[in-house]
All heavy atoms as an XYZ file, in Angstrom:
759
protein
N       7.056     -2.477     -2.992
C       8.057     -1.457     -2.770
C       8.223     -1.133     -1.288
O       9.344     -1.021     -0.808
C       7.661     -0.181     -3.508
C       8.363      0.056     -4.777
S       8.052      1.679     -5.454
C       6.528      1.413     -6.315
N       7.111     -0.986     -0.620
C       7.156     -0.666      0.817
C       7.797     -1.799      1.597
O       8.645     -1.575      2.453
C       5.743     -0.332      1.362
C       5.765     -0.164      2.862
C       5.185      0.903      0.690
N       7.407     -3.030      1.271
C       7.966     -4.186      1.961
C       9.492     -4.235      1.778
O      10.235     -4.430      2.734
C       7.334     -5.481      1.445
C       7.802     -6.723      2.138
C       7.075     -7.946      1.617
C       7.508     -9.184      2.316
N       6.785    -10.380      1.808
N       9.943     -4.046      0.537
C      11.370     -4.072      0.256
C      12.083     -2.944      1.024
O      13.168     -3.146      1.559
C      11.612     -3.918     -1.249
C      13.050     -4.029     -1.651
C      13.259     -3.950     -3.167
O      12.296     -4.201     -3.904
O      14.389     -3.621     -3.551
N      11.483     -1.785      1.058
C      12.081     -0.627      1.767
C      12.206     -0.980      3.263
O      13.259     -0.731      3.856
C      11.199      0.613      1.596
C      11.619      1.776      2.431
C      12.727      2.509      2.108
C      10.871      2.128      3.579
C      13.100      3.606      2.879
C      11.251      3.182      4.360
C      12.379      3.944      4.023
N      11.165     -1.536      3.849
C      11.214     -1.852      5.282
C      12.200     -2.994      5.551
O      12.888     -2.980      6.603
C       9.810     -2.265      5.774
C       8.824     -1.112      5.857
C       7.422     -1.652      6.142
C       9.222     -0.098      6.932
N      12.349     -3.940      4.641
C      13.275     -5.027      4.839
C      14.726     -4.548      4.742
O      15.592     -5.016      5.479
C      13.053     -6.114      3.794
C      11.789     -6.914      4.023
C      11.468     -7.868      2.875
O      11.756     -7.594      1.699
N      10.832     -8.970      3.191
N      14.992     -3.628      3.855
C      16.346     -3.131      3.630
C      16.739     -1.951      4.503
O      17.924     -1.703      4.737
C      16.546     -2.746      2.164
C      16.509     -3.948      1.228
C      16.736     -3.513     -0.195
C      16.719     -4.704     -1.123
N      16.959     -4.309     -2.531
N      15.739     -1.218      4.961
C      16.003      0.015      5.692
C      16.565     -0.231      7.103
O      16.301     -1.249      7.726
N      17.331      0.708      7.539
C      17.818      0.720      8.923
C      17.338      2.054      9.513
O      17.647      3.110      8.964
C      19.374      0.610      8.990
C      19.845      0.678     10.422
C      19.838     -0.662      8.296
N      16.575      1.965     10.580
C      15.957      3.167     11.164
C      16.535      3.438     12.521
O      16.467      2.592     13.416
C      14.452      2.937     11.235
C      13.832      2.537      9.933
C      13.583      1.201      9.617
C      13.536      3.495      8.964
C      13.039      0.837      8.401
C      12.970      3.132      7.736
C      12.731      1.801      7.471
N      17.122      4.606     12.650
C      17.727      5.037     13.904
C      16.786      6.057     14.546
O      16.936      7.269     14.318
C      19.117      5.641     13.663
C      20.095      4.683     13.068
C      20.358      4.693     11.698
C      20.726      3.731     13.854
C      21.250      3.793     11.153
C      21.618      2.824     13.305
C      21.885      2.856     11.945
O      22.765      1.987     11.407
N      15.839      5.563     15.312
C      14.909      6.454     15.970
C      14.361      5.749     17.207
O      14.236      4.531     17.248
C      13.756      6.865     15.014
O      12.885      7.767     15.683
C      12.953      5.658     14.553
N      14.025      6.563     18.195
C      13.392      6.009     19.383
C      11.874      5.980     19.227
O      11.172      5.370     20.044
C      13.762      6.838     20.615
C      15.250      6.753     20.968
C      15.636      7.640     22.148
O      14.721      8.131     22.821
O      16.829      7.822     22.354
N      11.384      6.658     18.208
C       9.942      6.772     17.989
C       9.655      6.615     16.500
O       9.911      7.534     15.730
C       9.439      8.112     18.536
C       7.944      8.314     18.461
C       7.105      7.666     19.336
C       7.393      9.162     17.512
C       5.731      7.868     19.269
C       6.036      9.384     17.429
C       5.186      8.705     18.342
O       3.852      8.924     18.260
N       9.135      5.479     16.104
C       8.830      5.197     14.707
C       7.354      5.316     14.487
O       6.560      4.651     15.119
C       9.327      3.796     14.329
C       9.250      3.460     12.875
C      10.320      3.676     12.058
C       8.085      2.935     12.352
C      10.254      3.390     10.692
C       8.027      2.610     10.975
C       9.093      2.851     10.178
N       6.976      6.194     13.555
C       5.544      6.339     13.256
C       5.289      6.249     11.756
O       6.157      6.499     10.939
C       5.028      7.672     13.816
C       5.600      8.927     13.144
C       4.988      9.479     12.032
C       6.743      9.522     13.664
C       5.502     10.625     11.429
C       7.262     10.671     13.063
C       6.641     11.188     11.963
O       7.156     12.332     11.374
N       4.030      5.905     11.444
C       3.583      5.791     10.074
C       2.216      6.444      9.949
O       1.372      6.279     10.795
C       3.453      4.314      9.650
C       4.741      3.539      9.673
S       4.471      1.769      9.241
C       4.312      1.911      7.469
N       2.041      7.161      8.839
C       0.743      7.753      8.499
C       0.381      7.215      7.134
O       1.092      7.371      6.169
C       0.810      9.306      8.449
C       1.486      9.886      9.704
C      -0.588      9.877      8.198
C       0.798      9.525     10.974
N      -0.768      6.555      7.060
C      -1.237      5.954      5.818
C      -2.438      6.734      5.309
O      -3.374      6.987      6.077
C      -1.651      4.505      6.053
C      -0.609      3.640      6.770
C      -1.230      2.313      7.168
C       0.606      3.434      5.912
N      -2.395      7.163      4.069
C      -3.511      7.920      3.510
C      -4.404      6.966      2.721
O      -3.956      5.943      2.179
C      -3.049      9.033      2.601
O      -2.307      8.514      1.490
C      -2.176     10.022      3.383
N      -5.681      7.307      2.647
C      -6.640      6.503      1.895
C      -7.749      7.421      1.397
O      -7.909      8.578      1.877
C      -7.217      5.351      2.724
C      -8.123      5.777      3.838
C      -9.486      5.669      3.689
C      -7.600      6.266      5.042
C     -10.324      6.055      4.735
C      -8.434      6.632      6.056
C      -9.800      6.521      5.908
O     -10.621      6.911      6.922
N      -8.519      6.955      0.405
C      -9.532      7.790     -0.185
C     -10.975      7.379      0.093
O     -11.879      8.186      0.068
N     -11.214      6.116      0.355
C     -12.606      5.666      0.593
C     -12.664      4.771      1.806
O     -13.344      5.070      2.755
C     -13.150      4.991     -0.672
C     -14.622      4.636     -0.553
O     -15.343      5.284      0.163
N     -15.041      3.617     -1.276
N     -11.940      3.666      1.752
C     -11.858      2.728      2.898
C     -10.398      2.366      3.072
O      -9.684      2.096      2.100
C     -12.650      1.466      2.616
C     -14.139      1.653      2.566
C     -14.774      0.346      2.243
N     -14.333     -0.072      0.895
C     -15.082     -0.698      0.032
N     -16.281     -1.066      0.342
N     -14.617     -1.032     -1.159
N      -9.971      2.343      4.316
C      -8.554      1.977      4.549
C      -8.381      0.451      4.591
O      -7.252     -0.022      4.497
C      -7.984      2.657      5.778
C      -8.667      2.342      7.062
N      -8.532      1.172      7.728
C      -9.501      3.106      7.810
C      -9.233      1.179      8.824
N      -9.852      2.347      8.918
N      -9.447     -0.303      4.714
C      -9.356     -1.733      4.601
C      -8.390     -2.411      5.572
O      -7.805     -3.438      5.250
N      -8.200     -1.852      6.742
C      -7.296     -2.449      7.717
C      -5.839     -2.223      7.378
O      -4.982     -2.975      7.847
N      -5.529     -1.226      6.599
C      -4.155     -0.991      6.131
C      -3.189     -0.777      7.329
O      -2.030     -1.187      7.263
C      -4.087      0.207      5.202
N      -3.643     -0.101      8.362
C      -2.753      0.158      9.504
C      -2.323     -1.129     10.177
O      -1.139     -1.324     10.496
C      -3.434      1.109     10.491
N      -3.260     -2.039     10.385
C      -2.911     -3.318     11.024
C      -1.991     -4.128     10.095
O      -1.035     -4.745     10.557
C      -4.159     -4.106     11.362
C      -3.903     -5.372     12.114
C      -3.130     -5.209     13.434
O      -3.376     -4.200     14.148
O      -2.286     -6.065     13.742
N      -2.271     -4.115      8.808
C      -1.425     -4.838      7.866
C      -0.017     -4.233      7.848
O       0.988     -4.981      7.794
C      -2.013     -4.786      6.472
C      -3.317     -5.580      6.266
C      -3.937     -5.282      4.903
C      -3.076     -7.053      6.457
N       0.091     -2.913      7.866
C       1.399     -2.252      7.883
C       2.163     -2.593      9.172
O       3.361     -2.864      9.141
C       1.228     -0.739      7.745
N       1.441     -2.625     10.290
C       2.067     -2.958     11.589
C       2.617     -4.375     11.510
O       3.753     -4.651     11.945
C       1.095     -2.811     12.717
C       1.728     -3.059     14.059
C       0.735     -2.781     15.175
C       1.431     -2.986     16.500
N       0.664     -3.696     17.472
N       1.837     -5.310     10.966
C       2.279     -6.695     10.866
C       3.488     -6.820      9.945
O       4.450     -7.548     10.257
C       1.143     -7.572     10.330
C       0.014     -7.760     11.329
C      -1.202     -8.468     10.708
O      -1.145     -8.940      9.579
N      -2.264     -8.530     11.465
N       3.491     -6.098      8.836
C       4.627     -6.084      7.943
C       5.876     -5.564      8.633
O       6.937     -6.149      8.506
C       4.323     -5.253      6.703
C       5.450     -5.053      5.703
C       5.975     -6.380      5.157
C       5.036     -4.140      4.558
N       5.732     -4.484      9.364
C       6.868     -3.914     10.083
C       7.409     -4.936     11.094
O       8.631     -5.092     11.213
C       6.452     -2.632     10.797
S       6.260     -1.229      9.689
N       6.531     -5.591     11.827
C       6.956     -6.574     12.796
C       7.754     -7.697     12.120
O       8.789     -8.127     12.616
C       5.785     -7.143     13.580
C       5.206     -6.144     14.559
C       3.879     -6.600     15.171
O       3.327     -7.650     14.765
O       3.379     -5.868     16.052
N       7.297     -8.150     10.953
C       8.003     -9.209     10.203
C       9.367     -8.719      9.768
O      10.296     -9.509      9.612
C       7.168     -9.643      8.987
C       5.979    -10.490      9.327
C       5.223    -10.855      8.087
C       3.924    -11.594      8.444
N       3.106    -11.898      7.272
N       9.508     -7.418      9.527
C      10.767     -6.840      9.082
C      11.634     -6.416     10.259
O      12.719     -5.833     10.029
C      10.499     -5.667      8.165
S       9.700     -6.105      6.605
N      11.179     -6.621     11.471
C      11.951     -6.265     12.628
C      11.882     -4.790     12.998
O      12.727     -4.270     13.717
N      10.846     -4.087     12.520
C      10.683     -2.665     12.815
C       9.550     -2.516     13.819
O       8.440     -2.988     13.612
C      10.302     -1.888     11.520
C      10.043     -0.429     11.814
C      11.397     -2.034     10.461
N       9.848     -1.894     14.950
C       8.864     -1.642     15.977
C       8.139     -0.338     15.694
O       8.782      0.711     15.566
C       9.522     -1.563     17.374
O      10.160     -2.812     17.634
C       8.486     -1.321     18.456
N       6.840     -0.396     15.535
C       6.053      0.805     15.261
C       5.466      1.310     16.558
O       4.735      0.611     17.236
C       4.912      0.466     14.250
C       4.052      1.712     13.996
C       5.454     -0.048     12.966
N       5.789      2.563     16.889
C       5.237      3.165     18.111
C       3.882      3.796     17.874
O       3.036      3.823     18.742
C       6.208      4.252     18.632
C       7.567      3.682     18.934
O       8.498      3.934     18.184
N       7.677      2.893     19.978
N       3.703      4.323     16.656
C       2.449      5.013     16.345
C       2.143      4.799     14.868
O       3.018      4.917     14.016
C       2.621      6.521     16.621
C       1.400      7.343     16.294
C       0.368      7.481     17.205
C       1.277      7.969     15.068
C      -0.763      8.257     16.910
C       0.125      8.743     14.752
C      -0.862      8.874     15.689
O      -1.986      9.605     15.419
N       0.880      4.484     14.609
C       0.434      4.362     13.224
C      -0.988      4.871     13.179
O      -1.789      4.653     14.093
C       0.553      2.891     12.723
C       0.284      2.804     11.210
C      -0.321      1.983     13.525
C       0.674      1.484     10.620
N      -1.300      5.616     12.109
C      -2.653      6.149     11.954
C      -2.974      6.252     10.488
O      -2.076      6.158      9.647
C      -2.761      7.518     12.637
C      -4.174      7.786     13.150
O      -5.142      7.337     12.553
N      -4.265      8.557     14.192
N      -4.243      6.404     10.192
C      -4.717      6.562      8.808
C      -5.306      7.945      8.649
O      -5.852      8.535      9.609
C      -5.737      5.476      8.457
C      -5.056      4.095      8.445
C      -6.924      5.484      9.386
N      -5.229      8.449      7.426
C      -5.725      9.809      7.118
C      -6.581      9.762      5.884
O      -6.092      9.412      4.800
C      -4.519     10.751      6.922
C      -4.824     12.196      6.564
C      -5.643     12.880      7.673
C      -3.545     12.949      6.300
N      -7.851     10.093      6.043
C      -8.774     10.125      4.931
C      -8.476     11.314      4.020
O      -8.403     12.441      4.475
C     -10.219     10.219      5.457
C     -11.319     10.361      4.423
C     -11.390      9.142      3.527
C     -12.673     10.586      5.116
N      -8.276     11.033      2.744
C      -7.966     12.070      1.767
C      -8.939     11.939      0.595
O      -9.842     11.092      0.615
C      -6.542     11.888      1.254
C      -5.481     11.965      2.335
S      -5.228     13.584      3.030
C      -4.301     14.368      1.748
N      -8.753     12.731     -0.416
C      -9.567     12.671     -1.631
C      -9.205     11.352     -2.338
O      -8.061     11.043     -2.526
C      -9.282     13.865     -2.536
C      -9.953     13.712     -3.884
C      -9.681     15.159     -1.860
N     -10.251     10.595     -2.736
C      -9.997      9.358     -3.469
C      -9.692      9.720     -4.922
O     -10.428     10.440     -5.553
C     -11.215      8.448     -3.418
C     -10.838      7.030     -3.745
O     -10.123      6.844     -4.748
O     -11.259      6.125     -3.032
N      -8.570      9.241     -5.396
C      -8.134      9.624     -6.751
C      -8.113      8.423     -7.709
O      -7.451      8.469     -8.722
C      -6.781     10.305     -6.729
C      -5.696      9.428     -6.178
O      -5.917      8.272     -5.834
N      -4.489      9.965     -6.092
N      -8.858      7.377     -7.405
C      -8.972      6.260     -8.338
C      -9.994      6.646     -9.365
O     -11.213      6.537     -9.156
C      -9.360      4.967     -7.578
C      -9.297      3.770     -8.468
C      -8.246      3.297     -9.160
C     -10.399      2.897     -8.760
N      -8.571      2.167     -9.874
C      -9.928      1.908     -9.642
C     -11.723      2.858     -8.380
C     -10.697      0.898    -10.146
C     -12.494      1.840     -8.882
C     -11.998      0.888     -9.759
N      -9.543      7.206    -10.445
C     -10.406      7.850    -11.438
C     -11.522      6.981    -12.006
O     -12.596      7.500    -12.242
C      -9.546      8.464    -12.547
C      -8.579      9.533    -12.068
C      -7.725     10.021    -13.231
C      -9.280     10.685    -11.395
N     -11.315      5.677    -12.239
C     -12.431      4.889    -12.784
C     -13.597      4.768    -11.818
O     -14.726      4.498    -12.227
C     -11.804      3.497    -13.024
C     -10.350      3.734    -13.149
C     -10.069      4.903    -12.246
N     -13.369      4.975    -10.540
C     -14.418      4.752     -9.559
C     -14.970      5.987     -8.904
O     -16.035      5.917     -8.254
N     -14.304      7.125     -8.995
C     -14.714      8.314     -8.275
C     -14.631      9.559     -9.130
O     -13.715      9.711     -9.937
C     -13.849      8.504     -7.018
C     -14.027      7.375     -6.026
C     -13.162      6.293     -6.035
C     -15.047      7.397     -5.105
C     -13.311      5.260     -5.127
C     -15.225      6.362     -4.220
C     -14.363      5.302     -4.225
N     -15.542     10.462     -8.933
C     -15.582     11.746     -9.616
C     -14.688     12.723     -8.775
O     -15.025     13.035     -7.645
C     -16.996     12.271     -9.695
C     -17.136     13.611    -10.357
O     -16.226     14.469    -10.199
O     -18.135     13.816    -11.068
N     -13.608     13.191     -9.349
C     -12.675     14.058     -8.624
C     -13.349     15.318     -8.145
O     -13.080     15.788     -7.024
C     -11.441     14.406     -9.488
C     -10.437     13.274     -9.602
S      -9.839     12.719     -7.997
C      -8.779     14.082     -7.553
N     -14.196     15.924     -8.961
C     -14.848     17.160     -8.535
C     -15.747     16.888     -7.297
O     -15.792     17.688     -6.387
C     -15.678     17.770     -9.678
C     -14.755     18.344    -10.740
O     -13.706     18.886    -10.429
N     -15.167     18.207    -12.004
N     -16.434     15.765     -7.336
C     -17.256     15.414     -6.187
C     -16.393     15.156     -4.958
O     -16.697     15.609     -3.871
C     -18.097     14.168     -6.513
C     -18.983     13.731     -5.362
C     -19.722     12.426     -5.640
O     -19.877     12.063     -6.834
O     -20.130     11.780     -4.687
N     -15.302     14.414     -5.152
C     -14.395     14.134     -4.051
C     -13.836     15.391     -3.407
O     -13.747     15.477     -2.187
C     -13.257     13.222     -4.506
C     -13.630     11.786     -4.708
C     -13.933     11.105     -3.399
O     -13.123     11.111     -2.491
N     -15.097     10.513     -3.303
N     -13.465     16.351     -4.230
C     -12.917     17.600     -3.724
C     -13.943     18.439     -2.971
O     -13.603     19.238     -2.137
C     -12.305     18.416     -4.843
C     -11.052     17.760     -5.417
C     -10.283     18.611     -6.410
C     -11.072     19.226     -7.509
N     -10.305     19.893     -8.526
N     -15.222     18.223     -3.273
C     -16.265     19.011     -2.600
C     -16.674     18.437     -1.266
O     -17.360     19.105     -0.488
C     -17.502     19.119     -3.541
O     -18.158     17.873     -3.633
N     -16.317     17.198     -0.969
C     -16.680     16.550      0.299
C     -15.744     17.038      1.408
O     -14.519     16.966      1.240
C     -16.612     15.027      0.160
C     -17.580     14.516     -0.899
C     -16.905     14.357      1.511
C     -17.389     13.026     -1.233
N     -16.317     17.517      2.499
C     -15.493     17.959      3.629
C     -15.046     16.726      4.426
O     -15.835     16.172      5.184
C     -16.278     18.909      4.522
C     -15.433     19.445      5.683
O     -14.203     19.235      5.671
O     -16.020     20.054      6.573
N     -13.830     16.341      4.218
C     -13.270     15.174      4.894
C     -12.506     15.537      6.156
O     -11.867     14.706      6.774
C     -12.428     14.350      3.942
C     -13.239     13.821      2.751
C     -12.467     12.867      1.892
C     -13.398     12.372      0.782
N     -12.874     11.218      0.117
N     -12.579     16.849      6.518
C     -11.941     17.344      7.736
C     -10.452     16.956      7.808
O      -9.896     16.614      8.826
C     -12.676     16.863      8.965
C     -14.148     17.266      8.977
C     -14.798     17.099     10.294
C     -16.262     17.444     10.280
N     -16.695     18.604      9.571
N      -9.800     17.084      6.640
C      -8.406     16.707      6.532
C      -7.496     17.525      7.439
O      -6.658     16.946      8.167
C      -7.945     16.792      5.046
C      -8.719     15.777      4.199
C      -6.435     16.593      4.934
C      -8.554     15.962      2.705
N      -7.701     18.832      7.441
C      -6.839     19.707      8.278
C      -6.973     19.358      9.766
O      -5.967     19.339     10.488
C      -7.128     21.175      8.028
C      -6.807     21.627      6.622
C      -5.352     21.474      6.268
O      -4.459     21.676      7.123
O      -5.067     21.136      5.083
N      -8.202     19.070     10.199
C      -8.427     18.733     11.600
C      -7.725     17.419     11.963
O      -7.126     17.259     13.016
C      -9.914     18.623     11.931
C     -10.632     19.958     11.884
C     -11.235     20.250     10.511
O     -10.763     19.688      9.482
O     -12.178     21.058     10.437
N      -7.836     16.421     11.031
C      -7.200     15.138     11.278
C      -5.661     15.259     11.309
O      -4.995     14.640     12.122
C      -7.635     14.107     10.263
C      -9.103     13.750     10.391
N      -9.863     13.359      9.332
C      -9.909     13.726     11.469
C     -11.078     13.104      9.741
N     -11.139     13.335     11.038
N      -5.141     16.085     10.405
C      -3.705     16.304     10.378
C      -3.247     16.943     11.676
O      -2.227     16.525     12.289
C      -3.269     17.162      9.159
C      -3.439     16.350      7.879
C      -1.836     17.679      9.345
C      -3.202     17.172      6.642
N      -4.001     17.892     12.182
C      -3.672     18.543     13.461
C      -3.684     17.544     14.605
O      -2.794     17.550     15.464
C      -4.630     19.704     13.746
N      -4.651     16.662     14.622
C      -4.742     15.639     15.673
C      -3.574     14.680     15.593
O      -2.954     14.345     16.629
C      -6.076     14.900     15.531
O      -6.142     13.815     16.422
N      -3.258     14.231     14.404
C      -2.110     13.324     14.209
C      -0.823     14.012     14.608
O       0.022     13.410     15.268
C      -2.089     12.787     12.747
C      -3.258     11.836     12.515
C      -0.759     12.126     12.462
C      -3.451     11.463     11.055
N      -0.684     15.231     14.192
C       0.553     15.989     14.545
C       0.699     16.105     16.066
O       1.776     15.920     16.625
C       0.534     17.369     13.909
C       1.808     18.112     14.211
C       1.899     19.390     13.485
N       3.163     20.015     13.865
C       3.596     21.155     13.389
N       2.880     21.780     12.488
N       4.746     21.641     13.772
N      -0.395     16.392     16.734
C      -0.358     16.472     18.199
C       0.045     15.120     18.823
O       0.875     15.067     19.723
C      -1.736     16.891     18.745
O      -1.728     16.868     20.165
N      -0.520     14.031     18.283
C      -0.140     12.707     18.762
C       1.376     12.489     18.626
O       2.030     12.004     19.539
C      -0.855     11.597     17.952
C      -2.331     11.485     18.297
O      -2.798     12.053     19.322
O      -3.041     10.799     17.510
N       1.895     12.834     17.455
C       3.312     12.611     17.185
C       4.162     13.543     18.040
O       5.182     13.107     18.597
C       3.612     12.807     15.664
C       2.932     11.673     14.868
C       5.114     12.828     15.433
C       2.928     11.895     13.381
N       3.764     14.789     18.154
C       4.497     15.749     19.005
C       4.630     15.246     20.448
O       5.624     15.490     21.126
C       3.831     17.121     18.994
C       4.060     17.891     17.714
O       4.925     17.465     16.898
O       3.355     18.901     17.481
N       3.584     14.536     20.912
C       3.539     14.054     22.288
C       4.003     12.591     22.388
O       3.846     11.949     23.438
C       2.141     14.198     22.873
C       1.746     15.617     23.055
N       0.999     16.314     22.139
C       2.030     16.489     24.044
C       0.847     17.553     22.574
N       1.465     17.693     23.718
N       4.536     12.066     21.281
C       5.030     10.677     21.233
C       3.994      9.693     21.759
O       4.319      8.752     22.496
C       6.349     10.542     21.984
C       7.512     11.104     21.207
N       8.795     10.718     21.458
C       7.574     12.012     20.212
C       9.598     11.381     20.631
N       8.876     12.182     19.893
N       2.786      9.887     21.336
C       1.711      8.976     21.720
C       1.968      7.612     21.122
O       2.438      7.486     20.001
C       0.355      9.503     21.206
C      -0.774      8.605     21.589
C      -2.126      9.237     21.255
N      -3.170      8.257     21.459
C      -4.020      7.850     20.543
N      -4.015      8.364     19.350
N      -4.931      6.929     20.821
N       1.695      6.580     21.881
C       1.815      5.220     21.409
C       0.429      4.655     21.153
O      -0.482      4.871     21.950
C       2.561      4.344     22.428
C       3.989      4.673     22.539
N       4.976      3.827     22.126
C       4.642      5.773     22.978
C       6.168      4.373     22.306
N       5.992      5.552     22.831
N       0.261      3.950     20.070
C      -1.006      3.371     19.678
C      -0.940      1.866     19.895
O      -0.018      1.227     19.449
C      -1.369      3.679     18.226
C      -2.586      2.902     17.811
C      -1.625      5.176     18.037
N      -1.917      1.352     20.632
C      -2.003     -0.094     20.818
C      -3.397     -0.556     20.390
O      -4.262     -0.727     21.223
C      -1.753     -0.458     22.278
O      -2.635      0.217     23.105
N      -3.565     -0.678     19.106
C      -4.842     -1.083     18.551
C      -5.640      0.117     18.154
O      -5.263      1.260     18.362
N      -6.810     -0.094     17.565
C      -7.731      0.951     17.171
C      -7.097      2.119     16.436
O      -6.653      3.063     17.045
N      -7.057      2.056     15.108
C      -6.422      3.098     14.333
C      -7.487      3.979     13.683
O      -8.556      3.557     13.374
C      -5.553      2.465     13.237
C      -4.564      1.475     13.783
C      -4.763      0.133     13.638
C      -3.483      1.914     14.463
C      -3.874     -0.782     14.149
C      -2.564      1.021     14.997
C      -2.768     -0.328     14.846
O      -1.881     -1.216     15.359
N      -7.068      5.227     13.402
C      -7.937      6.135     12.663
C      -8.808      6.884     13.582
O      -9.725      7.512     13.346
């Protein structure tokens, strides 16, 4: 779905950013997303990952996940500051 969206989409912006959420391991998702965007002709200025509660129910206990302090609000504030300042990322995500 994401690939099709990026292939068909037309983006009118001077600053294109992506925030990818994950629950346990991001598995290099930011780099994969950047590569996909490049293949689709989309230049990514900023991309970051955000650790959230893992909701894959067969593998994780939701009550336990909700009790872990993943510092979500702090990470969101940091990402928002990056975006507000049009920070560009060149490698090293998260």
